[in-house]
C-alpha positions in Angstrom: -0.1 0.0 0.4 2.7 2.2 1.0 4.5 1.5 -2.3 1.5 2.4 -4.3 1.0 5.7 -2.9 4.7 6.6 -3.0 4.6 5.8 -6.9 1.2 7.9 -7.6 2.8 10.8 -5.6 5.8 10.6 -7.8 3.7 10.3 -10.8 1.4 13.5 -9.9 4.7 15.5 -9.0 6.4 14.5 -12.1 3.0 15.1 -14.6 2.4 18.5 -12.6 5.5 20.0 -11.0 7.7 20.3 -13.6 7.9 22.2 -17.5 10.1 20.4 -20.0 10.5 20.8 -23.8 13.3 19.7 -26.3 15.4 21.9 -28.2 15.9 24.9 -25.7 17.5 28.3 -26.6 19.1 30.4 -23.7 21.1 33.2 -23.5 23.2 33.1 -20.6 24.8 36.9 -21.0 28.0 37.4 -19.9 29.5 34.9 -17.9 30.9 35.7 -14.4 34.3 35.7 -13.8 34.6 33.6 -10.5 34.9 29.9 -10.7 33.4 29.9 -7.4 30.4 31.5 -8.3 29.7 29.9 -12.2 26.8 30.5 -14.3 24.6 27.4 -13.7 21.3 26.1 -15.3 19.0 22.9 -15.2 17.4 21.4 -18.1 14.6 19.3 -18.2 13.5 17.4 -21.2 10.9 14.9 -22.7 11.7 11.5 -23.7 13.3 12.4 -27.0 17.0 13.6 -28.7 17.3 17.1 -28.0 19.9 19.8 -29.1 19.9 22.6 -26.7 21.7 26.7 -27.8 23.4 28.2 -24.8 24.8 31.7 -26.0 27.1 33.8 -23.7 29.5 36.1 -23.5 33.4 35.8 -22.2 35.3 38.7 -21.0 38.7 36.6 -21.2 39.9 34.4 -23.7 39.2 31.3 -22.0 36.0 29.0 -20.7 35.3 26.5 -18.0 32.6 24.6 -19.0 30.7 21.2 -17.2 27.6 19.2 -17.9 26.0 16.2 -16.4 23.1 14.4 -16.6 21.1 14.2 -13.4 19.9 10.5 -13.8 17.3 9.2 -11.2 16.4 5.4 -10.9 13.5 3.8 -8.9 13.1 0.4 -8.3 15.4 -0.3 -11.3 13.4 2.1 -13.5 14.8 4.7 -15.1 12.8 8.0 -14.4 15.1 10.4 -15.7 18.0 9.4 -17.8 19.9 10.7 -20.6 22.3 8.9 -22.9 25.2 10.3 -24.8 25.0 14.0 -23.6 28.1 16.0 -25.0 28.3 19.6 -25.8 30.5 21.4 -28.6 31.8 25.3 -28.2 31.4 27.6 -31.4 32.6 31.3 -31.9 29.5 33.5 -32.6 26.2 33.9 -31.5 23.6 31.0 -32.5 23.5 30.3 -36.1 27.0 31.6 -36.8 29.3 28.5 -36.4 32.3 30.5 -37.3 35.0 28.7 -35.3 34.8 25.4 -33.4 36.6 24.9 -30.2 35.8 21.0 -29.6 33.2 18.7 -28.7 33.4 17.7 -25.0 31.4 14.6 -23.1 28.8 15.7 -20.5 30.8 13.4 -17.7 30.9 16.0 -14.6 34.4 17.0 -15.5 35.3 20.8 -15.9 37.3 21.6 -19.1 39.4 24.5 -19.8 38.6 25.7 -23.1 41.1 28.5 -25.1 39.0 30.5 -27.1 40.5 33.1 -29.7 39.2 36.2 -28.1 36.8 37.6 -25.6 33.3 38.0 -27.2 30.2 35.9 -28.2 30.1 32.2 -28.3 27.5 29.4 -28.2 27.5 25.9 -26.9 25.4 23.2 -28.6 24.4 20.5 -25.8 23.0 17.4 -27.6 21.8 14.1 -26.0 19.0 11.4 -25.9 16.6 11.9 -23.1 15.1 8.4 -22.4 13.7 7.9 -19.2 10.4 7.5 -18.0 9.8 11.1 -17.4 12.6 12.1 -19.8 15.9 13.3 -18.9 17.5 16.5 -16.7 21.0 17.5 -17.0 22.9 20.6 -15.2 25.8 23.1 -16.9 28.2 25.2 -15.3 30.0 27.8 -17.1 33.0 30.5 -16.5 35.1 32.8 -18.0 37.7 33.2 -15.5 39.6 30.1 -15.9 43.5 30.9 -16.6 45.5 29.4 -19.6 48.7 27.8 -19.0 50.4 30.8 -21.4 49.0 33.6 -19.3 50.2 32.3 -16.0 53.9 31.6 -17.6 53.4 35.2 -18.8 52.7 36.6 -15.4 55.6 34.6 -13.7 57.9 36.3 -16.5 56.4 39.9 -15.7 57.1 39.3 -12.0 60.5 38.3 -12.5 61.6 41.2 -14.8 60.1 43.5 -12.2 62.3 41.8 -9.5 65.4 42.0 -11.7 64.7 45.7 -12.2 63.9 46.5 -8.3 66.9 44.9 -7.5 69.3 46.8 -9.9 67.7 49.9 -8.7 68.7 49.0 -4.9 72.3 47.9 -6.2 72.6 51.4 -7.8 71.6 53.2 -4.6 74.0 51.6 -2.6 77.0 52.2 -4.6 76.3 56.2 -4.8 
C-alpha cells in the first residue's frame, strides 16, 4: 500500500510540477569571472533526442565548462535518464558557427577551453532523454579559467620587475 502511494505521488509530481521541452535556446549573457560562482542552469527534457543552444559572452579568452546528466532510478526503472550527453563550443552567436573549439562529453568533468578572444560564443548540447519522464542535466560555465600561457607570462613579468628592483637597490647602495 505504501509503495503504491509513493509511486502515485511521484507520478503526480512529475506530471504537474515540472515544465519540460526539447531544443531549448537560452541566452546566458556575460559569464561570471569567478569560478567559485559560475553560471549554472538545469535543463529538463521530454523523452526524445534534443539539441539545446546556450549563447554567452566571455570577457577573457578562455572558458571553463562542465555538464552532467542527472539520472534518477527508482526500483530499477530509469525515471530520468540521458544517454550520450555532450556539448560543442562555437564562436559567434546562434546560427553563426564561425569557429569550432571542440566537443566534450557531459561527464561532470570541468574542461578549460581556450577561446581565440573575448566575445560572443555558443554551446550546442545534445543527447537522448530516455527515462520514463524524460531526462535532466545541468551545466556550469565561467570565463575566468587561466590559461597556462597567461600564467607563464605573469611569472616572467614578475621576474623582470624583481630584476629591475634589485638593480635599482644595488645602484642606490653604490652611490
